[in-house]
C-alpha positions as a printed Julia matrix, in Angstrom:
508×3 Matrix{Float64}:
 37.26   6.61  37.92
 37.75   8.39  40.93
 35.86  10.87  43.02
 37.41  14.63  42.6
 36.74  17.85  44.04
 37.85  19.13  40.38
 38.2   17.64  37.27
 39.92  18.67  33.83
 37.43  16.39  31.85
 34.28  15.02  31.91
 33.37  11.67  30.96
 33.19  11.04  26.88
 29.01  11.63  26.61
 29.96  15.0   27.69
 31.78  15.6   24.8
 29.33  14.11  22.67
 27.52  17.41  23.8
 29.93  19.43  23.09
 29.6   18.3   19.58
 25.65  18.25  19.48
 25.22  21.21  21.11
 27.16  23.23  18.98
 25.57  21.59  15.66
 21.68  22.2   14.34
 19.29  19.89  13.28
 21.03  17.54  15.3
 19.44  15.43  18.31
 21.28  13.43  21.04
 19.39  10.65  22.88
 21.53  10.09  26.22
 20.31   6.82  28.21
 21.04   8.39  31.12
 19.47   7.97  34.67
 17.6   11.01  36.65
 20.74  13.45  37.49
 22.89  13.16  34.49
 21.44  15.95  33.09
 23.88  18.15  35.29
 25.83  18.61  32.28
 22.66  20.83  30.76
 24.95  23.44  33.28
 27.97  23.62  31.48
 26.57  25.28  28.58
 23.5   27.46  29.64
 25.41  28.58  33.22
 29.43  28.62  31.86
 29.39  29.11  28.28
 26.05  31.6   29.01
 24.2   29.98  25.92
 20.36  31.33  25.61
 19.29  27.49  24.79
 19.92  24.36  26.37
 21.54  21.34  25.05
 19.21  18.95  22.44
 19.89  16.55  24.62
 16.74  13.9   25.34
 17.62  11.83  28.88
 15.81   8.24  29.44
 15.51   9.95  32.97
 15.47   6.17  34.67
 15.15   5.65  38.35
 15.78   3.54  40.96
 12.84   1.13  40.96
 12.97   1.25  37.23
 16.37  -0.75  37.1
 13.47  -3.86  38.38
 11.69  -3.31  35.08
 12.43  -2.74  31.37
 14.76  -0.13  31.2
 15.49  -0.57  27.23
 11.43   0.35  27.1
 11.96   3.79  28.74
 15.18   4.2   25.91
 13.06   3.21  22.98
 10.46   5.61  24.3
 12.54   8.35  24.88
 13.64   7.95  21.16
 10.68   8.01  19.8
  9.51  11.02  21.26
 12.86  13.23  20.39
 12.47  12.67  16.96
  8.49  13.57  16.62
  8.7   16.68  18.93
 12.27  18.36  17.93
 12.09  16.58  14.23
 16.23  16.36  13.82
 17.66  15.3   10.65
 19.76  13.24  12.39
 19.98  10.88  16.09
 23.19  10.39  18.06
 22.76   7.54  20.57
 24.48   6.8   23.56
 24.65   6.07  27.19
 26.1    7.89  30.13
 28.64   6.32  32.81
 26.03   5.14  34.56
 23.6    3.39  32.42
 26.77   1.55  30.52
 26.71  -0.67  33.42
 23.39  -1.68  33.11
 24.34  -2.92  29.65
 20.81  -2.17  27.38
 22.82  -1.37  23.79
 20.64   2.12  23.2
 22.75   2.11  19.4
 21.77  -1.49  19.2
 17.65  -1.05  19.92
 17.27   2.5   18.13
 18.57   0.55  14.37
 15.83  -1.6   14.94
 13.15   1.34  15.28
 12.56   2.42  11.96
 13.06   5.68  12.29
 13.49   8.1    8.77
 16.18   9.26   9.82
 19.89   8.32  10.37
 20.8    7.14  13.82
 24.14   7.1   14.74
 25.36   4.85  17.59
 28.23   5.94  19.69
 30.45   3.16  21.71
 31.86   5.67  24.35
 33.7    3.94  27.25
 33.04   5.45  29.93
 35.51   4.06  32.2
 38.51   4.0   30.02
 38.47   7.72  28.03
 37.43  11.43  28.66
 35.03  14.16  27.4
 37.29  15.44  24.75
 38.15  11.25  23.13
 33.94  11.81  23.65
 34.11  14.96  21.13
 36.53  13.91  18.77
 34.71  10.17  18.6
 31.71  11.52  18.19
 32.32  14.25  15.33
 34.61  11.31  13.54
 31.25   9.34  13.81
 29.09  11.57  12.65
 30.93  12.2    9.72
 31.81   9.05   8.61
 28.32   7.95   8.63
 26.85  11.43   6.51
 30.16  12.51   4.34
 29.99  11.24   1.22
 32.33  12.35  -2.04
 30.89  14.8   -4.28
 32.28  17.11  -6.47
 34.63  19.84  -5.5
 33.52  24.19  -5.64
 34.83  25.61  -8.4
 37.31  28.29  -6.52
 38.85  26.88  -3.99
 37.55  25.99  -0.47
 38.5   24.74   3.24
 36.39  23.17   5.88
 37.49  24.6    9.62
 37.21  21.2   11.66
 36.83  21.47  15.69
 35.03  24.05  17.18
 32.59  22.63  19.59
 30.63  24.16  22.42
 32.1   25.2   25.24
 35.35  25.45  23.7
 38.57  27.74  24.74
 37.42  30.68  22.54
 36.06  28.96  19.55
 33.56  31.13  18.58
 35.93  33.84  17.72
 38.95  31.92  16.3
 36.42  31.07  13.38
 36.22  34.81  12.57
 39.67  35.39  13.23
 40.75  31.91  11.03
 37.81  32.64   7.93
 39.17  36.47   7.98
 42.31  35.16   7.21
 41.82  32.73   4.56
 39.59  35.13   2.8
 42.59  37.65   2.08
 43.99  34.56   0.48
 41.14  34.68  -1.83
 40.13  31.05  -0.02
 36.23  30.32   1.0
 35.04  28.41   3.87
 32.71  25.47   2.48
 31.8   24.81   6.13
 32.9   24.65   9.4
 31.95  21.55  11.69
 31.05  20.7   13.86
 30.38  24.56  15.52
 26.93  25.51  13.44
 26.96  22.61  11.05
 23.73  20.82  10.35
 23.35  17.01   8.98
 23.16  18.51   5.66
 26.44  20.59   6.03
 28.33  17.52   6.87
 27.05  15.64   4.01
 28.95  18.7    1.84
 32.25  18.34   3.27
 33.57  16.73   0.49
 33.09  20.0   -1.48
 36.24  21.3    0.07
 39.97  21.36  -1.13
 40.95  20.93   2.03
 40.63  20.97   5.77
 42.26  23.27   8.5
 42.37  21.16  11.97
 42.15  24.15  14.2
 41.73  21.74  17.22
 43.24  18.27  17.33
 41.74  17.49  20.81
 38.14  17.16  18.92
 38.82  17.43  15.04
 41.84  15.33  14.19
 40.17  11.54  13.64
 37.46  12.89  11.24
 40.14  14.87   9.39
 42.05  11.55   9.59
 39.21  10.03   8.01
 38.47  12.72   5.56
 41.77  12.25   4.06
 41.38   8.55   2.59
 37.94   8.51   2.13
 37.41  12.31   0.21
 41.27  12.91  -0.44
 40.65  16.38   1.56
 44.4   16.75   3.03
 44.05  18.49   6.11
 47.05  21.12   7.95
 48.68  20.5   10.97
 50.08  23.79  11.94
 47.44  25.13  15.22
 47.75  29.24  14.18
 48.11  29.98  17.89
 51.25  32.89  18.03
 52.92  34.72  15.36
 55.59  32.18  13.74
 52.93  29.68  13.94
 50.6   32.04  12.39
 53.29  32.74   9.52
 53.74  29.04   8.99
 49.81  28.35   8.76
 49.58  30.83   6.1
 53.27  29.31   4.24
 51.46  25.89   4.77
 47.72  26.66   2.88
 49.86  28.19   0.54
 51.82  25.36  -0.1
 48.31  23.28  -0.4
 46.4   25.44  -2.87
 49.27  26.82  -4.92
 48.1   30.36  -3.62
 50.88  33.14  -2.87
 50.87  33.2    0.67
 49.75  36.77   2.18
 49.09  38.13   5.9
 47.71  41.35   6.56
 49.91  42.07   9.71
 48.62  45.85  10.03
 46.94  45.39  12.95
 50.11  43.26  14.59
 50.59  44.63  18.03
 52.67  41.93  19.99
 55.97  42.08  18.05
 56.55  45.78  18.69
 55.02  45.56  22.38
 57.12  41.94  23.72
 60.18  44.07  22.76
 59.19  47.87  23.93
 61.09  48.93  26.99
 58.44  48.4   28.77
 57.85  44.93  28.45
 61.52  44.22  29.2
 61.34  42.9   32.68
 59.19  40.01  30.98
 62.76  38.67  29.92
 63.53  35.52  31.61
 60.4   35.11  33.94
 59.94  31.5   34.18
 56.81  30.41  33.39
 54.59  26.6   34.43
 52.28  25.9   31.13
 49.53  23.14  31.6
 46.64  21.97  29.79
 45.42  20.69  26.77
 48.26  19.45  24.66
 47.34  21.83  21.84
 47.21  24.83  23.54
 50.34  24.11  25.99
 52.36  23.11  23.24
 51.25  26.83  21.1
 51.4   29.18  24.44
 55.41  27.01  25.31
 56.69  28.4   21.64
 55.19  31.96  22.3
 56.64  32.04  25.92
 59.93  30.73  24.56
 60.63  32.74  21.23
 58.07  35.24  21.22
 57.74  37.12  25.17
 61.5   35.62  26.14
 59.85  33.87  29.28
 62.18  30.91  30.91
 59.35  27.99  30.52
 60.03  25.87  33.36
 57.88  23.34  33.05
 54.51  21.78  31.06
 52.42  19.5   30.96
 48.89  18.31  30.06
 45.81  16.31  31.34
 44.34  14.57  28.02
 46.65  11.58  27.72
 45.77  11.44  24.19
 48.31  14.48  23.28
 51.27  13.08  25.61
 53.45  12.01  23.32
 53.56  15.06  21.7
 53.94  16.85  25.13
 57.03  14.12  26.01
 58.65  14.97  23.02
 58.06  19.13  23.35
 59.6   18.95  27.15
 62.67  17.12  25.41
 63.18  20.35  23.13
 62.4   22.67  26.49
 64.71  20.4   28.5
 62.04  20.07  31.47
 59.89  17.18  32.69
 56.47  16.73  31.55
 53.97  16.6   33.42
 50.7   14.1   32.6
 48.04  13.8   35.06
 44.72  14.44  35.44
 44.77  15.69  38.85
 44.99  18.76  40.23
 46.92  18.17  43.25
 49.98  16.49  41.65
 49.72  19.52  38.99
 49.5   21.84  42.25
 52.45  19.93  43.87
 54.68  20.58  40.64
 54.02  24.64  41.0
 55.0   24.33  44.31
 58.11  22.66  43.96
 59.17  25.14  41.2
 58.15  28.15  42.27
 57.34  29.82  38.68
 56.89  33.67  38.73
 53.66  32.78  36.24
 51.67  30.26  35.14
 49.71  29.25  31.78
 47.14  27.31  32.68
 43.32  25.78  32.81
 40.75  27.37  35.38
 42.05  24.87  37.74
 45.21  26.64  37.81
 44.19  30.11  38.26
 42.61  28.78  41.69
 46.16  27.14  42.26
 47.77  30.57  41.61
 45.86  32.16  44.09
 46.56  30.01  46.69
 50.0   30.23  46.26
 49.9   34.1   45.52
 51.45  32.95  42.02
 50.05  35.59  38.94
 48.02  32.9   36.44
 46.2   33.61  32.98
 44.11  31.04  31.14
 45.09  29.48  27.99
 43.0   26.61  27.99
 39.35  24.93  28.75
 38.05  23.77  31.42
 37.57  27.62  32.23
 34.7   29.52  33.63
 32.08  31.92  32.84
 34.99  34.99  32.56
 36.72  33.66  30.04
 33.6   33.51  27.54
 33.25  36.7   27.02
 31.17  39.17  25.12
 34.06  40.79  23.84
 35.99  39.21  20.46
 39.06  38.0   21.84
 40.38  35.14  20.46
 43.46  32.95  20.2
 44.0   32.37  16.75
 45.53  34.86  13.99
 46.43  38.17  13.88
 44.17  39.55  16.7
 44.84  36.38  18.59
 48.27  37.22  19.11
 47.29  40.56  20.16
 44.94  39.47  22.98
 47.58  36.71  24.2
 50.36  39.58  24.6
 47.57  41.55  26.88
 46.45  38.3   28.59
 49.45  37.42  29.92
 51.14  40.58  30.51
 48.49  41.83  32.24
 49.08  39.43  35.7
 52.19  40.49  35.95
 51.79  44.07  35.87
 49.38  43.44  38.41
 52.34  41.67  40.13
 54.28  45.52  39.73
 51.46  46.63  41.28
 51.9   44.45  44.6
 55.36  46.17  44.4
 53.61  49.67  44.89
 51.86  48.14  47.47
 54.32  46.91  49.37
 56.77  50.42  49.32
 53.57  52.14  51.24
 53.12  48.32  53.4
 52.81  51.19  56.69
 50.01  52.6   55.36
 47.28  51.56  57.16
 45.17  50.15  53.77
 48.7   48.28  52.54
 50.07  46.68  55.68
 51.35  43.31  54.84
 48.51  41.38  56.41
 45.65  43.27  54.33
 47.74  41.6   51.41
 46.91  42.04  47.43
 43.5   41.81  46.82
 44.16  40.35  43.29
 45.16  37.28  45.01
 42.36  35.81  47.1
 44.52  34.97  49.64
 42.06  33.03  52.61
 43.34  34.61  55.44
 44.09  31.11  57.76
 46.78  31.08  54.87
 48.0   34.31  55.45
 48.19  33.84  58.65
 50.14  30.55  58.34
 52.72  32.08  55.73
 53.29  34.88  58.08
 53.97  32.13  61.12
 56.44  30.38  58.89
 58.55  33.72  57.85
 58.15  34.76  61.8
 59.69  31.43  62.49
 62.66  31.97  60.15
 62.55  28.62  58.3
 62.08  27.62  55.09
 60.16  24.58  54.03
 62.79  23.91  50.6
 65.67  23.56  52.64
 65.28  24.14  56.63
 67.32  26.19  56.5
 67.03  28.89  59.21
 66.36  32.42  58.47
 67.41  34.56  61.74
 64.95  37.95  61.68
 67.37  40.48  60.45
 67.72  38.66  57.15
 63.79  38.02  56.81
 63.5   41.73  57.26
 66.33  42.43  54.74
 64.25  39.89  52.01
 61.28  41.49  52.67
 62.78  44.54  50.7
 63.0   42.95  47.53
 60.24  43.26  45.25
 57.3   41.03  45.37
 57.73  39.39  41.95
 61.52  38.34  42.29
 61.33  37.74  45.69
 61.4   34.07  45.64
 64.02  34.01  43.35
 66.29  35.42  45.82
 65.18  33.15  48.76
 66.24  30.59  46.43
 69.04  31.95  45.16
 70.3   32.13  48.91
 69.76  29.07  49.97
 71.18  27.53  47.34
 74.11  29.68  48.26
 73.85  28.71  51.19
 73.27  24.53  51.21
 76.29  24.86  48.9
 78.76  26.6   51.63
 77.61  24.39  54.14
 75.62  27.31  56.27
 72.6   26.12  58.66
 71.75  29.98  58.89
 71.22  32.86  56.72
 71.55  36.04  57.72
 71.84  39.3   56.43
 75.07  39.41  55.51
 74.74  35.62  53.65
 72.25  37.5   52.16
 73.87  40.36  50.54
 76.82  37.33  49.7
 74.56  35.79  47.55
 73.55  38.82  45.54
 76.93  39.77  44.62
 77.47  36.06  43.84
 74.98  35.73  41.23
 75.12  39.06  40.17
 78.24  38.25  38.86
């Protein structure tokens, strides 16, 4: 564990909290020091929930460490059961409380409570938030779900949605509609919206739809063994994946595949004349493994982008991303250090970033458009409107979300054409990129000096002036190509003639 300004994942007890917050009639008793209740803000402020998470903290203080902190936990546990009347309790420790080794799960098991008590073993110093959510839901299912009679008509469970998930609320609606079109009912959605009673009835379904492997795969694997429930492997994000998802459902159930595409606008829009400028745009993709894998396929196969790099922050998905990177002929980046991500983006100089809230900030600093595709996200990515990522409407939403940042790049080109106007001169910059003034100044100084950071080649003043006439959204590529052209010929200076020779060379 290390201190950092930003983090892609919190400790595993935050993952447990995401599961508890998404469920009903379940309460989380968390052995934690005073101050660890900061996690409440993630749900009430970021996700804009209208109630605080169902969590009781023991909130011991420094002076309590010399006495019996186990007694504090017992009191908190008993009071939570009496006050909230849950159908089940989950018990765990925060990363700080883990150090005092009170064993809250063992303590709760001896208290004789008249409801199920599910202890969580979440190693805070080895694992992180997504693991915490996956493990918590697995333990809930393992303790509560039992074999039972199947529903008379074909039904399934939607597995994986949690609180603080990226567009999980709307994905549930979209996938439910797809299944209903095939005559398949949803027996339960879990953990989001489920209660302990719901978990006990998961075995009534005929199969599981695994929506998010990061938070539901362990439970699905257990249910496949213990309850004989197969689960889907295709994540229905993107047009091609949605079609494959429907075919997979058909193979599992024997029901003829059906997909209503009358609302699908993505393929036509992406093939239209107005979208031809997207072809070949270099994109860098980073986020959780599931959303990165689906985004890479959409970017290359459905939008015509060139995938310049991919990576993920959750190490549980690292093997899958490394395998995928071979198919895209790129070097995978597996890291939870945003500075490493920024360094890779600076090195690749993509024309667009598909990432998390972190990459949105990185893009603003580097002047690169960014669309958010994955958690962690901020409040603007919990919209009031219907905005799924999965299914037919999810494909439409993705097209809009990815194209609009590039359209803003075109808008900047128009602003550049009128750069002599008092409102649009170069020092004013583009408001949507949010460049800090000091970064603008340092960038202007570097350009006026005519030095290329990438190659230490000297750009002469007239060549720099000519380069500024190149549209914003391809200027970086023009600079890189010219520098490569100069290096290949052993040139140490770039003048206007070199610039146009490079343009003619690459035009061939």
